[in-house]
N, C-alpha and C positions, 0 to 999 in steps of 0.2 A: 293839195288834198281838202283846204276851203271849197275851193270850187269844188270841187267834185260830191262837197259834200249840198251845198247847196244847190246843185242840180236836182240831186238825190232828193233831197226836200221839195225841191217843186214841181218833181215826177209822183213822190210815194200817193200822196191822197186821190188824185184820180186814175194813178196805177189800181189802187183799191177795189174804183169804182169801175172801172172799163174792162168792155169783153175781152175774150179771150183774141180775136183776132190785132185789138189795136195795143193787149196788154203785150205780145208780138213785137209792135211796133217798136214801141214805148222800149221792147228789152235792144232792140237792134240801133235806134237814137242814140239811149244812152249807153251802149256798148262802144259805138261809136268816136265820143264823144271825151269817150274814161277809158277806154283800152281797159276796159271790163272783161270777163270772160261772163256768158250771159248765166249762166250757174250763181257769178259773185255780185252781177250786178243786181238779178232777182232778188237774193241773201239781202243789200244792201238797202235794196226798197221797201224789203217788209221790218228791217227793222227801224227803219225813218219813219213808217207808219206807225210803228208799235210804241214809238220812244214821242212823237207826236201829241202835245197839250197832255200826256199822262206825267203828272206831278207826282214826285212820292213812289215812282215803281220800282220796281224792287229789279237790280240790277240782274242784268241777265245770267242765266249758269254757262260757265267756257263752253265748247264743244271738247266732248269725250277725246280721250285721246284717241288715233286711228293704230297706233302702233302697240306692243306693249313694248313693256317694261325691260323684256331677255332681251328683245328682239334692239331695242338700243344702246344695251349691257355691250349688244356684241357691234352691234354700228357702231362704237365707242374705240373695242380694243380694233376693228378692224381699221379705219382711219390711223389712230395711232401708228399703230403698223406699217403701213402702207408711207407713214410719212407728213399725216396732217394735208390731205392735199387740199379742196376747197370742193364743196359736194355736187358742183359743174360738171371738176374731172373725177371725182371717185365716182359717180354710175357710172363716165364713161370703161368704167375698170374694173367694177363691183365683182362680174361676173369673175374674172382672168386674179384678181386679187383673193376674192374669196375662196379661190380652188386653190391656190397656193401655198392659202395660209394653213387651207385641213392638208392639202398633200404636204408640208414639212410639219402637220402639228404644232402648231404656232399659233390655237387659239385653245390653252390650255385652263388660262384665267375664266375662261367663261365657256369651260366645252358642258358644264350641265347644265346652262342655260342651252346651246345649241340644239338643233331638229329642224328637220324639213320645212316647220309651219315656219317659224322662228328666220330662215334662212329666207325660203321664200316674201319674209317681209322685209328686208334687209334687203334687198333684191329689189322689191319694187319703186321703195323711197324714190321722189322727185328729188336733186337741187333743192328746192327750193326748203325741201321738208329734211334735208338731213342738214342744212346751215340752220335753219331753226332750231334744232335739238341737239346738237353740237355748239351752240349758240355760249350758251351759261360753262362747258366744259372750257373752250377756248379762254373764257373770259377768267376764268378756276389760275388755269396753268402760267398764264402770259400779264447821243446829245446828238443830233446828227455829225454825222461826221466829216471831216474838214476835206477839201476838192486840192490834191496834188499836183491839178493840168496844168503846164503853162503850156501857153502859145509857141508854136515852131512857126517862122515869121518864113523861113529861108524859100523852103517849097512850095509854101502856096500855092503862089500862080502859077506854079508847072505842074500840078494832080488837080485831075480832075474834082467836079464840084459832084455831091450828088444831095438832094434833098428829100425832105421827106416826101413829095409827089410825085417824085420819080420811079420808086419801088425799085425792088431785084428781081432780074429775070426768072420767070418763073421755072428752074427748074435746080437740083442741088450743084455746091461746087461753090457758091460763095456765101464769106464767112464778113461779119461784124463785128472789131474786135476792137479791147477799149483795156486800160488796167482799172482794177481797185486797188487803194494802199491803204494797208494795213499800221495807221499811224496812231489810232486811240483820238485824242485829242487835240492833238500837234502835233505841226509835219517839221519841227526841227531833226536829225540826226537820222541815225537808217533806219530804217524797219523794210520790212517784207513787203514784195508786190507780187499782186495775182493778177496773168495776163486771163482775159475773159475772152473766148472766142461763142457764137453763134450762127448757124446757119438759118436766116429766115425764113426758106423754103421747107426743109423738114423741121427745125425749129431742135436741131441735134449741136448741144452745147459741150465745150473743152476748157478745162480752164487746169492753167498751170503756177504756181507762185516762183518765184525770184526772190535773189538777195534786194535785186536794188533793180534802178531802170537805165543803167549801164548799158551798153552797147553788150555787151559778151554777154548779161544776162538776159536782155531780148531775144535776143540770137539764141540763145538755149531754150527758152523756153517759147517760140518759135517755130525751131529745129520740132518739138515734144508733139505742137498744136498739128503741124503737117503730117506729122509718122499715124500721130490718132484718131488723124479728117478722114474719115468711112471711104471716104471716093475723093477723087484728084481735082485739086483745088485752083480754081479758076477766076479769082477773086476774091479784093478781100476789100472794106474799108474802113478806113480808122476815123478817131478823131481829128482835132488838131492841136493835137497834146505834143510836146518837141524829142518823143521817145519816138515815135511813128514817123514823125517831119524829119527823117534828117537821112543825109545817103548814105550811110552805111544800112537801113536797115528795106531804103528803098533801094540797094542794090541786093543784100538777101534775096527780094522778088525778083528782081533780075535772073538770079540766081539758078531760080527754080523755073524759071519758066513762069512764073504768074500774070497774065496778059493783061489786066484791069484792076487797073489801083486809083480806088476814090478816097473823096477828104469830105467831113460835112460841113455843117455853116458856123461859127464862132458864135455857142452861145446861144445850138438851137438843138435841144436833145433832143429833140421828136425826128430831127436826119436818123438819128444812130437809138429808134425806141424801143427796139427788136434785144438788143445787148445793155442798152439802158436800164431794162425793166432786169434783166439776167443778174446783172449788177446786186436790185437787192433780193431777188425770186433764188437765186445761184449762193451767192458771193456772202451779202451782209448778213440775211436767215441763217448761214450754215455758221460762216467763222465769226457770227457777231461783227462790233464798232474797240474790239480789245485792240492794243498795240503789237503787233509781236515783231520782234528781232531778230530769233538766235535759228542755227539751226537746226535744233531737234523742231521747233516747231519749225519751219521752212515744211520740214518732212510729214511731222502726221498734218498741217495743210494740205501738203499734195496727199498725202494720204485720204484725205475727209473729200477730194476731190476727183478721188480713181470711184468711191460707193458717191455721191452723190450726185456722177454720174451715170453709174448703172440705176440706177434712181429716174433720174429725169428721165433720160433716154430711153427704157426697155420698159420702166413701171410705170409710170405716169404720164396721163397725155396731157396736149395744148390743143390751142388752138391758131389758127390762123386765117388770118383777114381775106376774104377771095372776092369780096365785092364791094359797091356803095348800094344805096338803095335812099329812100329818106321816109323821112315819118309824116303822120297826117296830118302838123303840124307845118311842111314842108320841107323840116328839117334833115341838113345828112346823115345817115347813120353807116353804121360799117358796119358787115354783112363777114358773118368767119363759119368756118368748116365742123362741120362735126370734129369732139375732143378725141384724137386719136393720139398715141405716141410716134415717137418720133423713129422709133427705129420700124414702124408699121410706117411708115411715111416713104422711110429709106427702102426698104422690101418693095413697097408699092410702087416705085418709081424707074424701077426694073434696072438702074443705075450699080445694082449692088450683082454679081455674080461670082464663082469660080470659089475656091479656098475660104476667103475671105467671108462669102457671104454663110460656108458651113462653119465658121470659126462662130461667126456673129451670134448663127442661129440658136446653138449650141448655148452660147454663155447668156440669151436671151432663156431659154428654159431652166439650163438653172438654177436659177436669183429663184430668191429666197427674201419676200420682201423683209418681212422681222427680220432675217439675220440683216440684213443691208442697213435696216434700222436701228439693231443693237451694238452695231460696228460706228455705224454713227454717229452715235451715242459714246460709245466709248473716246473717239477722238476727242470729241467738244469739250468733253469731262479733262482731259489733258493740257487740252488747251485754254480755256477758264482757267485752269491752275497754275498755269505757267505764266500765262500773261496778266490773272484782275490784278492781281498787286500791284505792276508797272500800271496799266493802262489807270490806277484810282490816281495812283501818285503823278500821272503825268496830267494828269486833270488837277488834281488840287495847285500843281503849280502854273 
C-alpha cells in the first residue's frame, strides 16, 4: 500500500496538467503497476491531488451507499438461512437460494421489505460488496484442538506416495480421506472420531462419526462412505495415520475392488489440501471443538452430517483449481473455475444415470435451505448442551 500511495502521489500533479491522451497513458501505467481498475486509479489520482498541500482540509464525505437498507436486511436473512457462505460462493447461488427461500416462504422476517426492486438489488451485488456489508454482522455474531494422528510405519514403503504436485485424475471416483478427533482439549480416554472424505474433482463430501479408530468401527464408517458415494470408488488417498495404514483396511480396499491406494508425505498437509480444508469447513465449523463420547452424541453427529452434506453438496458452490498462471511480477498463481455446486459438477460429468440420477435430482429439488439450517442449528444446540460442561472440565484439568 505504501508503494501504491507513493506512485499515486508521483502521478497526481502531472495528471492534473496533462492532456487527454497523456492521462490515458498514465492511467494505463498506474493500472499495470498497481493492479487497480481504471475507475479506481482515476479516483485515487483525484484524491491524491486534492490532499496535496492542503493542510486543514475538511475530510471527504464518504460515498453514499449504493444499496438500500431493505436490500441489506434481505441479504442478511438470505445469507443466514443459506448457511453463511462467503460472498464469492453466495453470488454463485444467489438466484437459486432466493428462489428456494421464496418458494418455501422462508423470508417472513423480512417480508415487509421485499419488492422486485429490493430483490434486484440483492441479486446485483458483487462478492466484495456482500463481504463488506456482512463484515460487521459476522463480527458481532462470533483453542486449537489436539492432533490424534499417529504415524503408521508398517505399510509406508508398500503404498504409493502422492504429493501435492501430482494431482488427481480429472474424473470423479477418487477420495481424499482423513479422521477428525472429537477429543476437546485432551486426547486421553475414549472419544468419538469422524471419518471425513471428499472428491477433489467434484467437491462432493461425505462424513461419518464412529466410536473410535478400532478397525471394526473404521470399517463401518468406510462401508457407509462407499454406500453413499454417488459414483464407483476408483481410488483412495490417506494420510500416514495408523488407522489407515494397516493390513485390515488395505484388505478392505482389496475386497471392494479399489485399485488405487496412495498416501501423503509425513507432515506435508498440502498433500491432503482438499480434505484438510474440509476438516475445518465441514467438521470443526459445524461440530465445534467440544469433546464427544456418548452414543447419543454419535447419533446427533451423524444426523448433523446428513444435513451438512445436503447443504454443501447440493446448495452451496465451491471452486476447483484448474490451471496455473503468473502474476505481473512473475509469481505463480492458481486459476480456479467458476463457483458451482458439487451436485452440478456431478450432473455435468455425465457419470450419473438411471434411478440414482432421478433420486438425487428429486432430493436436490426438494431441499429447503432454511429448513436445513434450522435442523443444523437444532442439532448443534443439543451437542453444545451435552458436551460443553465436559469439554470445559477437561480443559481445566
